[in-house]
N, C-alpha and C positions, 0 to 999 in steps of 0.2 A: 890893777893894784895887787901886789902879792904881799901877804902878811904872814910872817912866820909865827910859829907857836909862841915864841918869846915876846914878839911885838904885840900879838893879840892879847896875851895875858896882861901886859902892862896897860893896854887900853881899856880893858873891861874889868879884870880882876884886881888890878892895882899893882904898883911897883913892888910892894912888899912880897907878894906872892912870887913875882918873877924873880926877885932876888933869892928867894929860898930855893929856887931850882938851879942856882948857879953851880953847885958841885957836879951836876950832870954834864961832865965835859965831853967834847967830841970824841976823844979816843974810846971812851966807854961805849958811846953810841955806835961807833964803827965796829967794835967787837961783837955787838949784838944788834944787828940791823934793826932800826926802828920801823914800826908800822907807820905808814904815811897815809893820813886821812886828808883828803881835799874837801874843803867846805865851800860850797857855792851858795852865797847868800846875797842879799840886797842891802847895801848900806847907804844908798842915796836914792832920792825920789820918793813918791807917795807910798811905796811898799817898805820903806826903810824901817818903820816902826816894828814890823814883824821880823825883818832881817836882822836887826840888832838883837832881838830876842833869841833868834836862832843861834847867833854867835855866843851869846851868854849861856844858853842852855847847854851847848856843846862843851864850852870851856868849864862850866861848873862840874859836869860829869867827869871830865878828864882830870880836873884838879883833885876831886875827891878820890880818884884812883892813882894819884901821884903820877899821872901820865904813863901808867903801866897797865897793860891788859894781857892776861895770860902769860905773864913773865917777860913781855916785850915792851920796851919803851914806845911811846906814841908821839909822833910829830904831826901837829896840825897846821895845815897850810890854807889860809883863808883868801878867797877871791870874791870881789864885789862885782856882780853881774850887771849892776845898774838897773836891774828890773826890766831887761829887754832881751828878746831872743838872740840878737846878734852878740850881745855882751855875754850871754850864757854860753854860746857856742865857742867864742874865743877863749873864755876862761876855762871851760871844760878841756879844750885842747891843750892849754898850758899845763893844767894839772896832770893830764894823762901823758902827754908827750915830753914835756920838759921836767916836770916834778916827779913823774913815775909813781903816782900815788897808788896805794893798794885798794882803795875804795873811795867813793865820793859820798859825802853827806850833802843832800840838796838835789836840785835847786828848790827855790821857794814857790814860784808861780807855775801854773799849768802850762801856760804858753812857752815858758822857758824849757820845761821838761820835754814838751812836744818837739821843740826845735833841736834838741840834742839827743833825742831817744835813739835814732838810728846810729849815731856816732858811738853812744855808750854800748849798744849791742855789738857793734863791729869790734870794739876793743874789749868785749867781755868784762865790762867794768861793774863790779858790785856797787849798787846805788841804793842808798837809804834816803828816800825823798819825802818831803812834805807835799810837794806839788801833786795836785789831786786829780790829774787828767784820768777820767774814768777808764778809757779804752786800754790804757797801758797795763792794767791788771785784769783785763777781761777779754774783749774781742780781739785785740791785737797785742797780746801780752809781751812785755819785755822780760825775758827769762832771768835777768840779773837785777831786777827791781824788787825792793822790799819797802813796804809802806806801813808805818806804825801809826798813822794819823787817821785818814779816811779818804775815800774818793770824794770828788766834788759833790756828788749827789747823795752820798751815804747818810749824812746827818739830816738831809732834807726829807728823807722818807719818814722818820719818826716825827719830824716837825709837822709835816702835813697831816699825819695821823692824829697827832695831839690837837692841832688846830681844828680839824673837822669833828673829831669824836668827843673831845673834852671841852674845847672852847666854843664849839658849835658855830664856828665861822663858816659862812656859806660862800661869800664872794671876797676876792682880794684883787688888788693890783700889785704888781711886782716891779721892783727896780733893782738892777744888778749892773755890775761893771761889764762893759761891752767887750768881753773876751771869753775864752773857753771856760774858765772857771764859773763865770756868771751864767753862761748858757746851761751848763750841766747842773748847777744848783737849781735854777728855775725849772729845768726839765724834770729833775728828780722830784721836786715839790709837786709839780703838776701831775706827774704819773700817779702818785698816791692820792692827792687831793681830788682829782677827777674820779678815781675809783670810789672815794668816800662821799661822792655827791657834791663836791665843791666846784666852783667856777673861777678861773682867772679871767677877769674882765679885760685887763690891759697889761702888756709887758713893756716896761720902759728900760732902755739900755743907755747907760751914760758912759762916755769915755773915761778911761782910768784917771786921767789928769783933769777931771772936771772941777773948776773952781766954784761954780754957781749952779746949784741944783734947782733954782727957782722955776725954770721952764718945765722941768720934770714933775715937780711938786704940783704945779698948776694943772697937770693932767690927771692927778689922782681924783677919782670920782667918789660916788656914794657907795662905797663898799664897806664890808665889815672889817677888813684888815689890810695892812700893807706888809708885804714880804720884802725884806731887805737882803740883797745878796752882794753887798759891797765889801771890799777888802782894804787892808792897810788903814790909813787915817780917814778914808772916805766916809765911813759910817758916822764919825764925829761931825764932820761938816754937814752931812745930810740932815742929821737929827737937829742940829742947831738951827739950820735954815728952815727945816719943817716947822719947828716951834715958833721961830720968828715970824712966820707967815700966818700964824694963828691956827695951825693945824693940830696942836697938842690936844690929846684926848679925843680926837675925832675917830680914830681907828685903833684897833688892836695892832700893836707893832710886833712883828715876828721876824726873826733873822736866822741866818745860817751860822756856821762855825766861826766866821771872821767878823760878823756884824756886831757882836756884843762881847768881844774877847775880854777876858779878865784884865789884860794889860791896858785896855782902853778905858776902863772905868774911871781912872783918874782924870780923864779928859772930858767925860760926859757931865752934864748938869742934870737938873730936875726933869728936863725933857725926856730923859731916858728911863725914868722910873716906870716900872710895869712892862718894859720891853722883854719879850720872851724869845729865847734863842735855844738852838740845839747845837751841842758841841761834844766831840769825843773826849774832851778834857775839861775839868773845872777845878780851879784853885780851891773851891769849897768842898771838894770831895773829902769825906771823912775817913781817910785811910791813913795808917801810920806812916807809910812810905811817902805819901803825898804831903802830909803835914811836915815831915822832915825836909822834903824837897822845897816846899814853899818857904820855910824858915831859912834854909840855906841860900836860896835864890834871892830872897828879899834882903838878907844880910849882905850878900855879895853885890847886889845892884841897886838896892834901895827901891825896887819896884816889885810888883806882884807878877808872877809868871803867867803867861797865857798859853794858848795852844802851841804856838811856834816854839817857845822855849821848852815846853814839856815834850813835844814830839822829838826834838833832837836830843834831849836827855834820854828818852826811850830808845832812840837810835843807838845811843851809847850802850844801854843795857842789852839790846839785842846783839850788838857786835861783840860785847864782852862774853855773853853766853855762847855765841857761835865760835869764838876763838878758843874758849875752853874745850869745846867739842872737837875742834880740829887740832888741838895741841899747840895752838898759837900760830899755825901755818896759814899763810895767805896766798901761796903761789898757785894752788889749785883753786881757781876762782869759782868754778862751778860747785865744788865741794863746799867752799865757804858760804856761797849763797844758799845752798841746800841746808847747811847748818843754821843759817839765819832764819830761814823759813820754817825750820823745825822747832824753833824756840817757842815756848809758851810760858806764861806767868800766871800763877794762881792769884797773885796780887802784884800791883805796881802802882805808880803814881796815877794811873787812870783806871785802876782796878784790874780784874783778870782779862787777859787777851791771848789770842793765838792768831796764826795766819792761815788763810785758805790756800788752795793749791796754786793760786796765781801770785801769792806773796803779798796779798792785801789783808789788813788787819780785820779781825772779828772781835768786837768788844763793846763796852758800854758807850751809849750816847746819852748825855745828860741834858735834860730840859731845865733851863734856868730862867729865873725872873730877876730883873734888876730891882733891888730894893734899897732904901736908905738904911745906912748903918752909921750912927754917930754923925760925923761931919762929912762922910763919904758915901760911896755906893758899893754894893756887893751883888754878886750873882748868887741867888738862893736856888739850890737844887730843888725842883718841885716834882720831878719824876725821873727815874732811870730806866731806859730801855736797854736790857742786857743782850749780849751776843748779837749785836747788829752787824749783819754782813753787807757787803757791797751789793748783794742781790736781794736784800730785804726779805720779803716772803714770796718773791716771784719764782716761777719755774725757771731754773737756771738755763736750760737749753733754749727756751723761748727768748729769754733775755739776751743771750749771746747771739741769737739769730736776728735780732732787731737792730736798726741803726742807732747810733749814739744820739744823745740829746744835742740839738743845735740851736742857733739863734732863732730861726724861724720855724723849725720843725715842731710838729705836735707829737708828743710821745705816743708810740704804738701801745695799744692796750695789752697789758701783760697779765696773764692769768696768775692770780695769787695762790700760792701753795702754803697751806696752813702749817706744813712741816718745816717751812723755812728753806734756807739754802745751805751751802757747804761752809 
């Protein structure tokens, strides 16, 4: 499915906004060639909840800039990958070879990015992705990749630190989606949890399309906590079934960046109260830019933004800053990516952030607790870990020399460096 900027605006922003752009006729665009951004997202399947946020966050940013960055008009071309590697590859090829995009926003899932990474490098395609595959900004870096969200394991390091040091959790069982993102989330948690004296008793892996979590919940034992590394709408199904089986209140519930996303709060019930998660973005962050973003997003969509929408809004901010640095030029792709990676913000919708030498973000990770607020639920920020790097406090050289986290692999012990990483 190929969705042009005009069609996408009508679907998410509304026909009134699309109509207001009517005077931007084709001859004007031809006189000043537009920047073409290809958006790889997921609009169907269990990951669609996040994929729709991605589309909305991108469109909101461009709408606020009147689809103009550094003096050039912007055309957004949206492709639905279907949330699978084959779909991601096909749609990426269409964007690059047929639509001749200047850059790609996306894809959503780690397994999608891994499937198209070599192709993106081959075509020197600037890519601003949410997909969190660890290695692509560390051991086997993509020189054209910029990531303003986090790696799969990045938010799990402070989560494990908080669980062990402040919640005094000693033992946990984990459940995560059975693909790369889940493996790296659990591996990252285990790396720090083990160092802090904790123990993972059992790791449970569920297929992405799991309708019934009962067999997995039945395996959860007498542990202090349950770590949830599920994405999309799966956290909602899991917690509902966990509560229906009489498990509510038996364990401390802990989750990664997708497990208690702000956008999911409307779908949770009382079973989620007390759930603690770690995320690089929080709608509750008390910054002026974030308050404005949340208000504008809520007005536009009727929903609260989560990490997915926020990341692609940030992708827009990074692109805008880089284009100003290049004078609006996109033809020298290496120079464009260099300008993207050189951007830093003293404040943004997620607070201050910058990029490391691999193009991965260094910034806040928010510890949140789900609380009741009126008739609904909110994520209350209970601690902020600033300047969190993908390397946490590990020795970077040792980190890069160790294998990546895998489904069955036990993390290698990494010496922690109190000075942190880069």
